[in-house]
N, C-alpha and C positions, 0 to 999 in steps of 0.2 A: 620282177616286180609284179605283184598281183594287182587286181583292180582296186582293192581297198587301199593299198599303199599308194597307188597312183592318185586316188582321190585325196588322200591325206597330203601328198606332195602338192597338188594343185591348190588345195585349201591354204597350205602354209605359204605358197608363193603368192597367192592373192592377198593374204594378210600382210606379207612383206611389201608388196607393191603399194598397198594402202598406207602402211607405215612410212614408206619412203616418200609418198606424195604429201603426207601430213608434215613430215620433217622438212621437205623442200619448201612448202608454203610457209611454215613457221620461220624458217631461216630468211626467206624473202621479207616477211613482215618485220622480223627483228632488224634486218639491215635497213629497211625504210625508217623504222622508229629511231635507230641510232643515228641516222643522217638528218633527223629533224633539227630545226634551227636551235631549239633550246634543250636538246637531249643531254641528259646527264648519264654518261656511259656506265658509271658504276651501278646504275639502276638495272642494267641488263645483264649483270654478271651471273645471276642465278639462272636466267633464261638460257644463256650461252652454255652454262654447265649442264643444265637439263637436256638441252638439245644434243650436246656432245655425248651424254650418256645414252640417249636414244639411238644415235648413230652407231655407237659402239655395240649396243645390243643387236642392232640390225646386222652389223658386220659379223658378229658371232653366230647369229642364226644362219646367215649365208654360209659361213664356214662349216657349221654342223651339217647343213643340207648337202654341201659338196662332199663332205666325208661320207655321209650316208649313201649318196649316189656312187661314189668311188667304191665303197664296200659292195654295193649291189652289182657293179660292173665286174668286180673280182669274182663274184659268185657264178658268173655266166660261164 
C-alpha cells in the first residue's frame, strides 16, 4: 500500500467514524422521542427506515474496505 492509498484509507475511515457517530446520536434521539409521553410511533417510521438504510450503507462500506485490505494483503 503506497502513501496515497494509505491517505485514502484514513480519509474513508474518518468519514465512516463520523457517519457512525451521527447514526448513533440520531438513534438515541429517536429512542428518546419515541418514549415521550404523547409519542405517536407511526410518526417515526420514516426516520427508522432512513437510519436503517444509513446503517446498511455503512456496513457495506466496511465490507468493501475489508475486501480491499484483504486484496492488498494477498499482493504482499
